[in-house]
C-alpha positions in Angstrom: 105.3 117.8 78.1 106.1 114.5 79.9 104.3 114.0 83.0 101.3 112.5 84.7 98.1 113.6 86.4 97.0 111.3 89.2 94.8 111.4 92.3 94.3 109.4 95.6 90.9 109.7 97.2 90.7 108.9 101.0 87.4 108.5 102.9 88.4 110.0 106.2 84.9 109.6 107.6 85.4 105.8 107.6 89.2 105.7 107.7 89.8 103.9 104.3 90.4 104.5 100.6 87.4 105.7 98.7 86.8 102.7 96.5 84.4 103.1 93.5 84.3 106.9 93.5 83.4 108.4 90.1 85.7 111.2 88.9 85.4 113.3 85.8 88.3 115.0 84.2 87.8 118.3 82.5 90.1 120.7 80.8 89.3 124.4 81.2 89.6 126.3 77.9 89.3 129.9 76.9 86.3 132.1 77.7 85.1 129.7 80.4 84.5 126.7 78.2 85.1 123.2 79.4 86.1 120.0 77.6 85.2 116.7 79.2 88.2 114.4 78.8 87.2 111.2 80.7 85.3 109.6 83.5 86.9 107.0 85.8 86.3 105.1 89.0 88.7 104.6 91.8 90.0 101.2 92.7 90.3 99.4 96.1 93.2 101.7 97.0 91.3 104.9 96.2 93.4 105.5 93.1 92.8 105.0 89.4 94.3 102.0 87.6 96.3 104.3 85.3 97.1 108.0 85.4 94.2 110.3 84.6 96.3 112.0 81.9 99.9 111.3 80.8 102.4 112.0 78.1 100.9 113.7 75.0 97.4 113.8 76.6 98.7 116.0 79.5 99.0 119.4 77.9 99.9 122.7 79.8 96.7 124.1 81.0 94.1 124.2 83.8 92.2 121.1 84.7 89.2 120.3 86.9 88.5 117.1 88.6 84.9 116.5 89.7 84.6 114.0 92.5 81.1 112.5 92.9 81.3 112.5 96.7 77.5 112.5 97.3 77.1 109.5 95.1 80.0 107.7 96.8 78.5 108.2 100.3 75.0 107.2 99.1 76.5 103.9 97.7 78.6 103.4 100.7 75.7 103.8 103.0 73.6 101.3 100.9 76.4 98.8 100.8 77.1 99.0 104.6 73.5 97.8 105.5 73.1 100.7 107.9 76.2 99.9 110.0 
C-alpha cells in the first residue's frame, strides 16, 4: 500500500500551531492488543518533520494517535511566564 499518515495540530486556544506536542502512534491489533510504533514531536508548524507512517510501514489497519495535550498546555503555560 502506498500512502502516508500525517497530522497537523493546531492550538485554537492561543491561535497558533501546537509546537512541541508529543504524539504516540499505535497500531490496534487483534483481540484489543496495541503495538507502539513511534513517538514524535510536532515542529513549529504543528506538523511532524516527516510522515508518521509511509510506504511499507503504513499497512491496512486501524491506528491510534495519542496526543499529549495536557503536557503541551503545561509546558506552554510554563514557557509563557504566566501571560
